[in-house]
C-alpha positions as CSV (number, residue, x, y, z in Angstrom):
1,Q,-0.7,-5.8,20.2
2,V,-2.7,-4.0,17.9
3,A,-1.4,-1.3,15.6
4,L,-2.7,1.1,12.9
5,V,-0.3,3.5,11.2
6,E,-1.4,6.0,8.8
7,S,0.8,7.6,6.2
8,G,0.6,9.6,2.8
9,G,-0.8,12.9,4.1
10,G,0.6,16.0,2.7
11,S,-0.2,19.4,1.4
12,V,-1.7,19.8,-2.2
13,Q,-3.4,22.4,-4.0
14,A,-7.2,22.1,-4.8
15,G,-7.7,19.6,-7.6
16,G,-4.8,17.3,-6.6
17,S,-4.7,13.9,-5.4
18,L,-3.2,12.0,-2.4
19,R,-3.3,8.3,-1.5
20,L,-3.5,7.5,2.0
21,S,-2.2,4.2,3.5
22,C,-3.1,2.4,6.9
23,T,-0.7,-0.6,8.0
24,T,-2.1,-2.8,10.4
25,S,-1.0,-5.5,12.6
26,G,-2.1,-7.4,15.9
27,F,-5.7,-8.5,14.5
28,I,-7.2,-10.7,11.6
29,Y,-7.2,-7.8,9.2
30,S,-9.1,-9.8,6.5
31,R,-12.1,-10.3,8.8
32,A,-12.2,-6.6,9.9
33,C,-14.5,-3.8,8.6
34,M,-12.2,-0.9,8.1
35,G,-12.9,2.9,7.9
36,W,-11.6,6.2,7.3
37,F,-12.4,9.3,9.4
38,R,-11.3,12.8,9.5
39,R,-11.2,15.9,11.7
40,G,-11.2,19.2,10.4
41,S,-10.1,22.3,12.4
42,G,-12.8,23.1,14.9
43,K,-14.9,20.2,13.8
44,Q,-16.0,16.7,15.1
45,R,-14.5,14.0,13.7
46,E,-16.5,12.5,10.8
47,A,-17.0,9.2,8.8
48,V,-15.3,9.3,5.4
49,A,-15.4,5.8,3.9
50,A,-15.7,2.1,5.1
51,I,-15.0,-1.2,3.6
52,D,-16.0,-4.6,4.9
53,S,-14.3,-8.0,4.6
54,E,-16.3,-8.6,1.4
55,D,-15.0,-5.3,-0.3
56,T,-18.7,-3.6,0.3
57,T,-18.0,0.0,0.5
58,A,-19.7,3.0,2.0
59,Y,-19.0,6.8,1.5
60,K,-19.7,10.2,3.0
61,D,-22.0,11.9,0.3
62,S,-19.4,14.8,-0.2
63,V,-16.6,12.6,-1.1
64,K,-18.6,10.0,-3.4
65,G,-17.0,9.9,-6.9
66,R,-13.7,11.5,-5.5
67,F,-12.5,9.1,-3.0
68,I,-11.9,5.5,-3.3
69,I,-11.3,3.1,-0.2
70,A,-9.6,-0.3,-0.9
71,R,-7.8,-2.9,1.1
72,D,-5.1,-5.2,0.5
73,N,-5.4,-8.3,2.7
74,A,-2.1,-9.8,1.8
75,E,-0.3,-6.8,3.1
76,N,-2.8,-5.9,5.9
77,T,-3.1,-2.3,4.5
78,L,-6.1,-0.1,3.9
79,Y,-6.0,2.6,1.3
80,L,-7.9,5.8,0.6
81,Q,-7.3,7.3,-2.9
82,M,-8.3,10.9,-3.0
83,N,-8.9,12.9,-6.1
84,S,-10.2,16.2,-6.9
85,L,-9.3,17.3,-3.5
86,E,-11.1,20.4,-2.0
87,P,-10.0,22.8,0.8
88,E,-13.0,21.3,2.7
89,D,-11.2,18.1,2.8
90,T,-8.4,19.4,5.1
91,G,-8.2,17.6,8.2
92,M,-6.5,14.8,10.3
93,Y,-7.3,11.6,8.6
94,Y,-7.6,8.4,10.8
95,C,-8.0,4.7,10.0
96,A,-10.1,2.6,12.3
97,A,-10.9,-1.2,12.6
98,E,-14.0,-3.0,13.8
99,V,-12.8,-6.5,14.7
100,T,-16.0,-8.0,16.3
101,G,-17.8,-8.8,13.2
102,R,-20.2,-6.1,13.1
103,D,-20.9,-4.1,10.0
104,C,-19.3,-0.7,10.1
105,Y,-21.9,0.8,7.7
106,S,-25.5,1.0,7.1
107,G,-26.9,1.1,3.6
108,S,-24.6,3.4,2.0
109,K,-23.4,5.3,5.2
110,V,-20.5,4.6,7.6
111,R,-21.7,3.8,11.0
112,S,-20.6,5.8,13.9
113,E,-17.1,6.0,15.2
114,A,-18.2,4.5,18.5
115,L,-18.5,1.3,16.6
116,F,-14.8,1.0,15.9
117,N,-12.4,-0.8,18.3
118,Y,-9.0,0.4,17.2
119,W,-7.7,3.7,15.9
120,G,-4.5,5.0,14.4
121,Q,-2.8,8.2,15.3
122,G,-3.7,10.1,12.1
123,T,-2.2,11.7,9.2
124,Q,-2.6,15.2,8.1
125,V,-4.2,16.4,4.9
126,T,-3.9,20.0,4.0
127,V,-5.7,21.3,0.7
128,S,-5.1,24.9,-0.5
129,S,-7.3,27.0,-2.9
């Protein structure tokens, strides 16, 4: 049974940092293309970052230089280090897995959420000004 469980969310002031984790099971993690998405209040879910099986990464423009996506294949865990957080980063953060071998990014952009096969339940990030 596939499972993705996010953790590490919380409330911080603008300029602060958080590190999100996503522990996974039930699929061959090392071969999966993994992504982080977020949904702000009243907004559609949007792609934040992605990393493929060869550690190639892609980011949403507004988080480039502030967020770092990384994976630990030995622990089947995905991370998102978020620095210099802004109120606009507030939202529910989800990790997702693409397990059929397709690239989850195109150029420097993360591809549509429709591409991803499995999702976690999310962890809330709140950034106050």
